[in-house]
N, C-alpha and C positions, 0 to 999 in steps of 0.2 A: 200478451197482459197476464198485470196481476187479475186477481180475482178484486173486485172491492166487496174488506172484510162488509160483516155481515153481525159481527158479533165480536169487545172485543178481549182480547189471549190473556187468562190469569191475569200476568206479572199486576198487569194493576191494577187488580187484587192485595198489590200490597205494596203500591206507590203515595208515595205522600204531597196528597191531596185534599185542592179547598175547594166550592165550590159554587159561585155566587149569583143566583138569577135563576133564573130560565123557570120550562117547569119542565115536574121533570124523562120530558119528551125530549124536554129540548138537549135539554145537559148530555143527555147517550147521542142523540143526532150531534150534538159538537165534540164527543170524545172517538166516535168514532170518528167523524168525517177527522179529523187530529191523528188517528189512529193511522187511517188508510193511507195521510198524501205521508207519513212516517217511513210505510211501508213501502210507494213512492219512491222516494229519496231514496231507500235501503236501497231500493235497483233499478235508484234509474232509468223507472220505466214510464213513459210521456203518454202514452194510452193512458195509465192510473190520474198522472195529477189534469189531464187535461180535462175532466171527466169533476177534479176538485178544485180546481184555483178557476174560477172571474176571467172569466177573458177581456177584460180589456185590462189592450192596449199598455195606457202604462196604471197597469200596475206592476208594485218594486221588489223584489224582491234583494236582501242585503243577505250577499253570502259569505260563507266563514273565509272566504278566499280574499278578505276583500275590497268587491268591487259589488256594482250595482246590476241587475238587469229590469226587464219594462217584458214585461207582460210574457206569455208564451211561446213564443217564437228564443226570443234570448234563451228560457228555458231551455228548450231546446237543445240548441247549440251548447249546449259547457256542459250538456249531462250525454252530448253527441258525441263531444270534447272527452270528457269522463272517460264513457261507457266501458273504451276497451282499457280502460287504464285503473279502474280498480276490479279488485277483488272483494263478495260479498265473505269475509270471515262471522259474524251469527246477526240475529236484525238487532233491528238497536232494542237497547234498558231508555224506556223511559225520563226515568228519573226524576224529578217535584214541581207535578202542575202544580197551575194557580190558573178557573180561570170565572169570566166576570161575563152574564152574561144578558143583555137588556137592548130590547128594542127592534128586532132584530139582527143585531152584531152581537161575535161573543168575539174576545178577546184568548185568547189560551199564548198563559209566556209559563215558562224550564228551565229546569237551567240541573246543571250535574245529567244529563244526556248525553247516553253513549253510547258510540260508532262502534264501530268489527269490522269499518275495508284493510284493507293491504294494497299498494302500488302493486302494480302490473309490471314489471321488463322493464328495463333503466329503471336506478335508481337513480332519485332527485332530492336532497333533502332540499327543499328550496323550495318546491310541493306542498302547497296545502293538506294535511288529512291527522284536525287537532278529536284523540278520542275523546274525547269527551267537551260537550259545549255549551250553548246554553241560546233558549230562542224564542222569540219571537212571535203572534201567528195573529191574526187579525181576520177573520170569519164574516160575513153578512147570507142571512134568512132568506136566496131567490128562486124562484123555484118552486119551491115546497122544498129547495134542500139545498145546506150549507158549502157556500162556495169559501174559498181562501182569499184575501185581494192584495194579502200585504203579508211577506219575513221577513223574517231578519236574524240571520242565526249569523253568530260572532259564538267564538274558540273562553270553554269554562276557563278562567285563570284558576290556581291552586295555591299551596302557599297562605298565609293572612294577612291579611287583605294591611294595606296600610297605613289607614286609622286603626287597629288592632292589634299597632305591633310593637307598638312602647316605646317608638323613637322621637 
């Protein structure tokens, strides 16, 4: 298991970020929980994830592979499947962050998150591994810690948005 980080890496000082609400301590805790979650996701580290994800089996995760996963057991199953198939090239880059904190709940929206994984073994162009994605995470403060209760990941589009295309 990875060690739970106790500080944000320097890259966060260069990230475009806006934070609305929360005390300084809550802001720091939420960003650190987000970073720890992203590390767990990079390394497919279920033990670390289990310290960050609320254990309610009805909590949903929407994956970039377009499927819905429910609770920690589904997380573990998909990561067991992916672990031997992915090679981590280098840790994620957080992209742009928007954080809102209200009354023990936090919303973290990010876009332009970069992934640095490659497929191992059989090459299959149909397997989903976007180089950039966006995410929305919802956290609740329970028992003194911020726990993720929902995560939604989707592929980051590139090119011109349809409404800006001039067509």
